[in-house]
C-alpha positions in Angstrom: -4.3 -18.9 -12.7 -7.8 -19.3 -11.5 -9.9 -17.1 -9.2 -10.8 -19.1 -6.0 -13.9 -17.0 -5.3 -12.5 -15.9 -1.9 -12.4 -12.2 -1.3 -10.1 -10.7 1.3 -10.9 -7.4 3.0 -8.2 -5.5 5.0 -8.7 -2.4 7.1 -6.8 -0.8 9.8 -4.6 2.2 10.7 -0.8 2.6 10.1 0.9 5.0 12.5 4.2 6.8 11.9 5.3 6.0 15.5 4.6 2.3 15.2 5.7 1.5 11.6 8.4 -1.1 10.8 10.3 1.4 8.6 10.5 5.1 9.4 12.8 7.4 7.3 15.5 8.8 9.5 14.0 12.4 9.2 10.6 11.0 10.3 9.0 12.3 7.0 7.6 8.9 5.8 7.1 5.3 6.8 6.2 1.8 5.6 4.3 -0.8 7.5 3.5 -4.5 6.5 -0.2 -5.2 6.8 -0.5 -8.7 5.3 1.7 -11.8 5.2 0.6 -15.0 3.3 3.4 -17.3 2.6 1.2 -20.2 1.5 2.4 -21.6 -1.8 0.0 -21.6 -4.7 -2.0 -18.5 -3.9 -1.8 -14.9 -5.1 -4.0 -11.8 -4.7 -5.2 -9.0 -7.0 -6.0 -5.7 -5.3 -9.4 -4.7 -6.7 -10.3 -1.6 -4.6 -8.5 0.7 -2.1 -9.6 3.7 -0.1 -9.0 5.6 3.0 -11.3 4.3 5.8 -13.1 7.5 6.9 -14.5 8.1 10.4 -17.5 10.2 9.5 -18.8 10.1 13.1 -15.7 12.0 14.3 -14.0 14.2 11.5 -11.2 15.0 13.9 -10.2 11.3 13.6 -10.5 11.0 9.8 -6.8 10.3 9.0 -7.3 11.4 5.5 -3.7 11.2 4.2 -3.1 9.3 1.0 -0.9 6.2 0.9 0.9 3.7 -1.4 0.3 0.0 -1.5 3.4 -2.1 -1.9 4.3 -5.8 -2.2 7.1 -5.7 0.5 7.3 -8.1 3.4 8.2 -7.1 7.0 11.6 -8.7 6.5 12.3 -6.5 3.4 11.1 -3.3 5.3 13.4 -4.0 8.2 16.3 -4.3 5.8 15.6 -1.2 3.8 17.9 1.9 3.8 16.7 5.5 3.7 17.7 5.7 0.0 15.7 2.5 -0.9 12.7 3.8 1.0 12.8 7.2 -0.6 12.8 5.5 -4.0 10.0 3.2 -3.0 7.9 6.0 -1.7 8.4 8.1 -4.9 10.7 10.7 -3.5 13.5 10.0 -5.9 11.9 8.2 -8.8 8.5 7.7 -10.3 6.1 5.2 -8.7 4.7 4.1 -12.0 7.9 2.3 -13.0 8.1 0.3 -9.8 6.4 -3.2 -9.9 6.4 -3.3 -6.1 4.0 -0.4 -6.1 0.6 -2.1 -6.4 -1.5 1.1 -6.1 -2.0 4.6 -4.7 -4.8 6.1 -2.7 -5.1 9.8 -3.0 -5.4 12.1 0.0 -8.8 13.7 0.5 -7.1 16.7 2.1 -8.4 19.9 0.4 -7.1 23.3 1.6 -9.8 25.2 -0.3 -12.5 24.0 2.2 -12.8 23.9 6.0 -11.7 20.6 7.7 -15.2 19.5 8.5 -16.3 19.9 4.8 -13.2 18.0 3.6 -14.4 15.0 5.7 -17.3 14.7 3.3 -15.3 14.7 0.1 -15.7 11.7 -2.2 -12.9 9.4 -0.9 -14.0 6.2 -2.8 -12.9 7.1 -6.3 -9.6 8.6 -5.6 -7.3 5.6 -6.1 -5.3 3.8 -8.8 -4.6 0.1 -8.8 -2.3 -1.5 -11.3 -4.4 -3.9 -13.4 -1.7 -6.5 -13.9 -0.3 -6.3 -10.3 -0.5 -9.6 -8.3 0.6 -9.9 -4.7 2.2 -13.2 -3.9 3.3 -13.1 -0.3 3.0 -9.7 1.5 1.3 -6.3 1.3 2.5 -3.0 2.9 1.3 0.6 3.3 3.6 3.5 2.9 2.9 7.2 3.4 4.4 10.6 3.7 4.0 12.5 6.9 2.7 15.8 5.6 -0.9 15.8 6.5 -1.4 13.1 9.1 0.8 11.0 11.4 -1.3 8.1 10.5 -3.6 6.8 7.7 -6.6 4.5 7.8 -7.0 2.1 5.0 -9.6 -0.3 3.4 -8.4 -2.7 0.7 -10.3 -5.5 -1.2 -8.5 -8.3 -2.9 -9.5 -11.4 -4.9 -7.7 -14.6 -4.2 -6.3 -16.8 -7.1 -5.0 -20.3 -7.2 -1.7 -20.3 -9.1 0.5 -23.1 -10.3 4.2 -23.3 -9.2 5.3 -22.0 -12.6 2.8 -19.0 -12.4 3.9 -18.2 -8.8 7.5 -18.0 -9.9 6.6 -15.8 -12.8 4.5 -13.5 -10.5 7.4 -13.2 -8.0 9.8 -12.4 -10.8 7.4 -9.9 -12.2 7.0 -8.2 -8.8 10.8 -7.9 -8.5 11.7 -7.3 -12.1 12.0 -3.5 -11.7 13.3 -3.5 -8.2 16.8 -2.3 -9.1 17.4 -1.2 -5.5 18.6 -4.6 -4.5 16.0 -5.4 -1.9 15.6 -9.2 -1.9 
């Protein structure tokens, strides 16, 4: 495995009403944000954050979100039970290799909404150090604070051999006991 020197930067907004998978009770959703099925490449997430709109705090979309290695096809085949486990409703996220990272919500009920917009959003994330993304990246979030989240993600690209790619894919799915293939 060798770093190519190419960095990938992703930003955008995931909306509950436009997501590829929404729980039946409309409490959470998952949306695919990257598809790269080229053989011989993998990505390592190095930074993740909400993407704040400081010019209009009413459009901050400050809810937290999870980063997952699910493809659009996998999201479309998910059941509510599988999604609930993926999103951490029924099991811990730390044990799921498909969960690459978590970005914390900057919502703080102890201060007014305008002041919350100025909170330090860039250090409230966790990215698994050994997590590599081989084909797809998705965002998932709980509809508790916002009906949408804005994200910013930085990744490093790696050249991987055929054997390394197979091992990375197996590692991604090794703790996926929910049967999503």
